[in-house]
N, C-alpha and C positions, 0 to 999 in steps of 0.2 A: 889731216886725211889721206890714208894713203892712195896711191893711185888705182890698187884695186877696188878699193873701195868705193872710189868714184866710179870706177867703171860698172861695178854692180846696181848705185845708186841711179845713174842716169836712165833715164825714159824706163824706170821701175816698173812695170806692168806685169803680172801674172797672167797668162796667158794658159785658157782651158783648166784650171784648176779641177789646168784641166782637173658513260667512262665505263662501264662493265666490258663496253666491246671494244676500249683501247687497252684492257689490260694483256690481251695477246698481243696485238702487233705494235704498240705504241716504241717499242725498240728497234722493230722491223723499218720507222722510218729515220730513226737518230742518225744511224749511220749514213744514208747516202747524203742527208740533210748536212752532216758533218764533213764530208768528203767534197761535197758540191760546194759550200764556203770557202773551204780551203784551198780547194782547186783554182775557185774566181781568184782568191787574194792572190794567189802564187802567180797565176797566169797574167794579172794585170800587172803586177810588179816586174814580171821577167821581161811582160813585151814593153815596158817604158824604158825599163835597163838595158835591153837590147836593140833599142830602134837605131841609134849610130851605128852599133856594131852591123845592123842590116843595111845601112846606108851606105857603109863604107866597105862592101864587098869588092872585090878586086872585078876591075872593067875589062872590058875586050881587048880594048887597046892600050899600049904606056901610054904616062902621063902627055910626057911629049908629042905624041902623037896628036891631042887636041890643040888644035890652032882656036885664036878666039873667036875665027871665023864659024868653026865647026860647033864651038860650044855653043854659040847664038842660035846656029841651025837647029841644033838638039832639043834646047830647052824651049825654041820654038815648036818644034814638034812634040816634044812631052808637053806644052799648054796646051796644043790643039787635041789631043787624045784625052788629057784631062779634063777639057771643056766638056767634052759629050756627057761625063758622069758627075760634074757638080753644076752650080748655078752660075756659075762666073765665064767671062769669056776671058780667051787667051791672054789679052793685055791684060785684065786685072788680074790672072795667074800670075803671069811675070813679074808685074810691079811686085803683089804678096811675096813673090820669091824671093826678089831683090832684098825687100826689106828684113825678112827672117834672115837671110843668109849673113845681111851687112851687121844684122843685131848678134847673130851667132857669133862672127868676128869679135865682137865685144866684149861679150858675155864671156865665153872660154878662158881667155888670158887673164881677164878679171876675178873669176871663180879661182883660178889657180893659183894666182898669186895670193889670194887669202887664205891658202891650206899654209897650216903652222903658224901663223902669223899671230901677233897681240892683239887680231881684230875678235878672237874668240872669247876674249874676258869682257866679262859683262856685269854690269851690277849683282851684287849678291842680293836674293829676295824677288828679282824679277823675273817677270815670265816672259822669254823671247824679246831680249832688247832689241834697240834699232837695228844694228848691225847685226845681230843673229838673223833678224826677220829678213835683212836686206839678204843676206848670203843665201839663207831658203829659198827666198821668192826669186832670185835669181837662177838657182839652178832647178828651179821649176819651170820656169820660162824655157830655160835652155831645153830643158826635156820636152814641154810642149811644141818647141820650135821641133823638136827632132821626130816627135809623133806626128807632128803636120807633114813634113816632110815624107814620114813613112807612109801616111795614109794613103800620100799623093803618087807614089813609088817614083819619087826623085833618085835617079840613080848617078846624077853627076857632083854629088857632094865631094868626093873625092878630088875631082877637078876643079870646083870653086872655091873648096876650103883644104888645101893638101898637107897643112899641117897638125889637123884635126888627129888623123887617125894615132898620132904618138901619144895622144891623151884620154886614147879610149878607155884605157884599165881605169884611170883614177875618176873622168867623168863618169862610168857607169857606177861606182861607189857612193859618187856625189850624189848623184840622182836619187838612188836606194835610200839614202840617209835622209833626203829633203822629202821624199813622198813620206818615210815614215814618221818624221818631225812634224810634217803638216797635220797627219791624221792623229798625231799626238794633241797638239794643239787644238785639234777640232772637238778632240774626244773630253778634253778639261775645260774648255769654254761652252759646251752644250750643256744642257741641263740632265739631270740624273737619269738613267734609263728607266724607262716605264716596261715593264714585263706583261704579258697577259693574266689575267685574274685568273685562268685556268693552271692547277699546277704542273700537268702535264706540257701545256704548252710552255708554261715558264722556263721549263729546265731544258727544253729543246731550245728556245731561245739565248738562253743563257751558255749553253754548249757552243752554239753556232758563232755567239759573241767571243767566245774567249778561244774558239778555234782560230778564228777570222783574225786576231790581235795577234795568236802564237803565229801565224803564217807569216805576218808582215813585220813584226818586231825581233824574231827569234831571239837572238841574247842580249838584244840591246839593252832591257831594263837589269836582268842579271847579272850583267856584268859592267853595269854603269856606263855604259857607252864606249867599251873600251876598243872595241875596232873602228867607232869614229875617231877615237884619240889617235888610232894607227895611222891614219890617214891624214890626220892633221886638221880635221873638219871641226868646226864649232861645236862646244857641247854648251848644252844648256841643262844645268844640274837640276834648276827647278823644275823645269818641267818633266825630267825624268821622274823627279819626287812627286809631281801632282798628278801624273798618270798612275803610277802605283797606289795612290791615296784613291783613283776613283775605281780600278779595278778592284781593289779591296772594298771599298764602299757597295758596290754592285755585288760582289762575292756575300758579302753580310748580308744584303737584301736577300738574296735567295735563301740562303742559311736559315735565316728567321724565319722566313716563309715555312719551309718544311718543318723547323721544330716547332710551331704555332700547332701546325695538325696534329701532330704527335701529342701536343699538350693538352688541345682539346678532347682529343679522344681519351688520354688517360685520367683526366679529370671528371670524364661523364661518360656510361653506356649509352645515354642516348643520343652521341654526339655523334656514332656509327650511323644511324640513319640518314643525320642532316650534312655529312659530308659528300663532296660531289665524287668522291675517289675510292675506291677499293682499296682494300688493304693490300692487295696484290702490286698494284699500281704503284702504291705511296712506296711498299719498299724497295722496288724499282728504281722509282725517280730518287728517293734518299741514296741509294748507291750510283745514280747516274750525275746527282748535284755533289756528292762528294768528290766524288773521281774528278769534275767539272773543276771544282776547289782547288785541289792539289795542282791539276794544271795551271792552273792562274796564278797560287803561289810559286810553281816551280818559274814560270815565266817572269814574275816579281824578282825572285831570287830572296827571299826572306819566309821564315818561318812565322806565321801570324799567332802569337798566344791568345791575342783578344777572339777569338775563331773559337777558343776552346770550350766554353760553355755549351755553345749551338752544336759544334762537332760532336764532342762526346756525347749529348745527349741522341743525339740523331742514330750516330752508331750503337747505342747502348738499347735504344727502342727499337732498331732493327734486326740485332741481333736476338732481343729479347722475344719479337714478334716470331722471327724465325726460328728459333727452338721450339715454342711455345705449340709451333704446326706443326712440327717434328714429333713432339710428345703426342699430339692429339690424332694424328693421323697413325700413329704407331699402335695407341692404346684401341683407336676404330678395329684395325686388322687386327688385332690380337683377338677383341671380341668376336670380330666375325669367324674366327680360326676356331675360337672353342665352342662353337655350335655346330660345326661341321664334325663329320666322322674321322676316326683316328686317321683312316689312309687317305681320305681327300685333304684332311687339316697339314698331313706330312705333304703331301704334293705340292697345295697350296704354298706352303712355307718354303719348299725347296724353289719354286718359280720367282717367289718375290724378292728372296735375298740378296741378290745378286743386283737387282733393280735397285734396292732398298740402299744396299751397300754404296752403290754408285749415287744415287742424290745426296747421300750423307758426306761423300767426299767432294761433289761439286759444292754442295752448301757451305762445309769447310773451307774449300779454296775462297768462297764467296766471301765468306766472312773475314779470312786473312788480307784477300784484296781490300775489304772494306776497312781495316785497321792498320794497312800500310799508307793508305790514304789520309787517315786520321794523322799518321806521325810525320808524314811530308807537311800537312798544314799548319800543324801547331808546332812543330818542333826543328826541321833543317830544311834545309835548301839543297844540300848535296846529294839527297837520296834519289838514285836514277827512275823516271816513272816513265813506264811503257804507255803509249798513248791510245793503246786500243783498248775495248771496252770487254774485259775479260771475265765471264763468270756476273754479268749483271741480272741475266733473266733467272737464274739460280735459285735466286732467293726465294722466286714464286714456285719452283717443282718440287721442292721438299714433300 
């Protein structure tokens, strides 16, 4: 066993693992939810990665100005101030500080020594071998120590661990990779996600779930952990494969539910009265779910032909219902115009022409977006995809 592995395994403990009324306002709630989820995930990751950089800010005095006596005095002052906001005595805080700093001095060299070593190899077909788990757990423990020090505003880390600042860039990347790996491991170990029975709520929950994963994983899945390999960080190819499969299964679950609603309506006209969702909401939800599915496929880096039947069916039904709605409305408007006088009819026609043309352009753009999502899902992983919802509500304004 390598010395680095021994240091990681020693005292290995993870600290701190660490409906008609909805037709008009359903998409008003989507963007804030998505932005909030995306923001929470990004903020948590950034805070964890930057904890050591925050702790190692320049001190008011040069390092050689901190004698042992001065360091002890400032640590006691720190403990006294923190005791006022915590349920620990100054003595307990000093003891906890000493334990964490000592552990940190063991962890950092061991983690850095493991980078690029043969320890990243593991038995094919296994999920998170012992070596990989030890590495990731050690990195998470290191991050938890950083969080603990940061939360308690300990400012003397550059003094008590002066060589740490040289490793900050590497440690930041390692913390990020470890937290991503831990989230992936939890995702594949837990039970399949159960969404709400309401189709509207399901589409929102599915979108929020995918946006959180995109914010956390970034390009890890679509590039097979290339950025991890560049840092020499251990790679678990089995884990990446299982995460893609879990995301794929979740997407298929949502696509199936939307397709089933269209199928019930297509089979029987009486199904309209039995569904708890209006046609307008169903069209909007179809657009949203296909868009989110495209984002998921882009995240995973593969086109999924197994989705083709559901995706093509949903897209075809959405476009069919939208065009029928346009034709029905135009027929109604023409009938109304024919019963009006010639002057009045000409006036109404002139006023409606521009707005009708704008609606047609909007619907056409929305249909093109829908087809673009279909292409991303079933065909390719290299098509750039804007994460903004463009023209979603246009399907219902025709």
